[in-house]
C-alpha positions, 0 to 999 in steps of 0.5 A: 423952608418957610415956617408959619407960626402964631396968628394965622392972619399974619401969615404971608403966602405972597398971594400964591395958592397953597397945597396943604397937608394937615395932621399931627405928623408925629414921627412923620411915618409912612402913612404921613408920607402917603398923605404928603405924596398924594398932595405933591403929585397934584400940587403943580406950581402951588406952594406945598405946606404941612400944618402940624401942632406944637401941642398934641390936641389930645392934651388940650381936649382931654386935660390928660398928658398927651401920648409920648411922642415919636419925635419932638416938634423941631425934629418933625419940622426937619423931617417934613422939610426933608420931604421937599415941602416949601413950608410948615405951619405950626399951630399952638393948639390951646383952648381957643383953638379947641373951641373953634367950630370946623367951619371957623377953623377952615376959614381962619387957618386954611382959607385966610391963613394959607390961601389954600387951593388943595387939602390932603388928609388921612381918611379918618381925619377929624378936626374942630370943636368936639372933633365935629369936622371930617373929610366930608366937612372939608369937601363941603367947605371946599365947594364954598371956599374954592379948594379941593380935598384929597383923602388918603387911605390908612397905609397897611404894612403886612396887615398892620395899619401904620399909625403913630399909636402902632409905632409907639406900641412897637417901640415901647415893646422893644420891637424897634425893627417893626417900628422902623418899617412903619416909620420908613427909617429907624426910631431915634433919640436925640440927646446929650452925653452926660457923665455916668458912673464909669462902670463900663470903662472899668470892665473894658467897655466904656459907654456914653450916657445919653439924656432922654428927651422929655415926653418921648416914647422910650424903648423897652428895657433891653440891649439894642444894636444901634447906630449913632451920629455924632458931629456928622459921623456915623458909628455902630454901637450897642445900647443898654436901656435899663437900670443896670441890675448887675450893679445894683440897679437905679434909675432907668438910663440909656447907655451906648457903647460905640464899637471900636471907638474910645473918645471923650464924648461928654457934652456932645449931641448924639442921635441914637437910631435903634436898629434891632433888639438883641435881648432882654436886660438881665442881672448877671452873677459876676462882672466876668459873666457880664463881660462875656455877654457884652462880647456876645452882644457886640458880635451880634450887633456887628452882624445886624449892622453889617452893610 
């Protein structure tokens, strides 16, 4: 898969016309898949490319921190590639890009940059200075610059619109099963196993402490049934997101106990997929009571994760 970055005047499409989907594509959810699917159905022999942004436009437009992401940029690119695209164009959304009029953006990136013949966007797509461009703007410019435009309705899932904001809210509230239905796969966190205080091992349930990527949405505190991928191998597990109040609390952490596995995982990269929330985090009066609850959590997780 080809990656286009930096100045669009340097992009080389080998004179081939492009079918282009445009969006932030945070999480690459079912709504994004619908935009891309409609494009691929009409693309014929064209090269199919998705255009996304290294920096969330809201951060530059408002001057405030962007909403926490569902996936970091490198994972977004990987997920887009998994859908069978030929390329991804990554725009560094900065003040210069923000100042571009809709027509200037179209000319620089869509027409000259990617030699586009077909554009696919969501029906509420906005772009250009002060979000002045819309699907209608694309169609007007398409008639001028010889490209067609596809507009895809917002995907509805049992009365809930599939949007990145809806999925963020679901994850942040602990409704990871709902988030998975909107994403089309479980919400996941990629991190590295780092040393902890080894409390879990002292009570018979060793845990891996996972680093939390910056600026990623964090699941609500609680206990979750999870699946983890380490060195290409998938494991079932139970994860606690929280401050471990039974042991005096502290900074919020993500800990994972892998079922039927006791290995030294320090320094290993791990992908944690959150399948379902089992319960709230709570403080127990004794280690014995906590151990009993952990055993209950494990049995419940086995039931949730059973094939």
